C-alpha positions in Angstrom: 87.7 164.6 -2.0 90.0 164.6 1.0 88.2 167.6 2.4 84.9 165.9 2.0 86.1 162.8 3.9 87.4 165.0 6.7 84.1 166.8 6.9 82.2 163.5 7.0 84.5 162.2 9.8 84.1 165.4 11.8 80.3 165.3 11.3 80.2 161.6 12.5 82.3 162.4 15.6 80.1 165.4 16.4 77.0 163.1 16.1 78.6 160.5 18.4 79.5 163.1 21.0 76.0 164.5 20.9 74.6 161.0 21.5 77.0 160.4 24.3 75.8 163.6 26.0 72.3 162.1 26.2 73.5 159.3 28.4 71.8 159.5 31.7 73.2 158.1 35.0 71.8 154.9 36.3 70.0 154.7 39.7 70.3 151.5 41.7 67.3 149.5 42.8 68.1 150.4 46.5 68.4 154.1 45.7 65.2 154.1 43.7 63.3 152.3 46.4 64.6 154.9 49.0 63.5 157.8 46.7 60.1 156.3 46.3 59.8 155.7 50.1 60.9 159.3 50.7 58.4 160.5 48.0 61.3 162.3 46.2 61.0 160.9 42.7 58.9 161.2 39.6 58.8 158.0 37.6 58.2 157.7 33.9 57.4 154.3 32.4 58.3 154.0 28.7 57.0 150.5 28.0 53.8 151.4 26.2 50.2 151.6 27.3 49.5 147.8 27.2 52.6 147.0 29.4 51.7 149.9 31.7 48.2 148.6 32.2 49.6 145.1 32.9 51.9 146.4 35.7 54.2 149.4 36.3 56.2 150.7 39.2 53.6 152.4 41.5 53.0 156.1 40.8 54.8 156.0 37.4 53.5 158.1 34.6 52.7 156.3 31.3 54.9 158.1 28.8 53.0 156.8 25.8 49.8 158.6 26.9 51.4 161.6 28.7 54.2 162.5 26.2 52.4 165.6 24.9 51.4 166.8 28.4 54.4 165.5 30.3 55.1 168.9 31.9 51.7 168.7 33.7 52.4 165.2 35.0 55.8 166.1 36.5 56.5 168.2 39.6 57.0 172.0 39.2 60.4 171.7 41.0 62.9 171.2 38.1 65.4 169.8 40.6 63.2 166.9 41.4 64.7 163.5 40.7 63.1 162.1 37.5 63.7 158.4 36.7 62.8 156.9 33.4 62.7 153.2 32.8 61.6 150.7 30.2 61.7 146.9 29.9 65.1 145.7 31.1 68.8 146.5 30.9 68.9 146.0 27.2 66.2 148.5 26.4 67.1 152.0 25.3 63.6 153.4 25.0 63.8 155.2 28.3 66.0 157.8 26.6 63.0 159.4 24.8 61.4 160.2 28.2 64.6 161.2 29.9 65.4 163.5 27.0 61.9 165.0 27.1 62.3 165.6 30.9 65.7 167.3 30.2 64.1 169.4 27.5 61.5 170.5 30.0 64.3 171.8 32.3 64.7 168.9 34.8 68.2 168.8 36.0 68.3 165.5 37.9 67.2 162.9 35.4 68.3 159.2 35.8 67.7 155.8 34.3 66.6 152.7 36.2 68.4 150.2 33.9 66.7 147.1 35.5 63.4 148.3 34.1 60.1 146.7 34.9 61.7 143.3 34.5 64.3 144.1 37.2 61.7 145.6 39.4 59.6 142.4 39.3 62.6 140.1 39.6 63.5 141.8 42.9 60.0 140.9 44.1 58.8 144.5 44.2 55.1 145.3 43.8 53.6 146.7 40.6 50.5 148.7 40.1 48.1 147.8 37.2 45.6 150.6 37.9 45.2 154.0 36.1 
């Protein structure tokens, strides 16, 4: 029984460590705006198709419709900055897109924690086309 408890604890710690490894660094609003201005970022919106149609950061890819073909929607250069975002700082849905980009070999994947709510709150323009 003691060995089983030790095994379960070890398994739980391994799982937690794996989850922690999937944490992506945040990018500030100022740095994101600069990357957009410099045309040096690929954006992934993880808010769902309805939210995307209602307004997203300009040039962002709708993850809900592009998930299966995300590789074709992202730049060929795997060193490109890829930023995933969702609704706000309490939303963790961005991780699905960030992990997908990482699986595709992208090495500079970040998270805009403010999400679309933070973008709008800062007075930034959204795009409702596409």
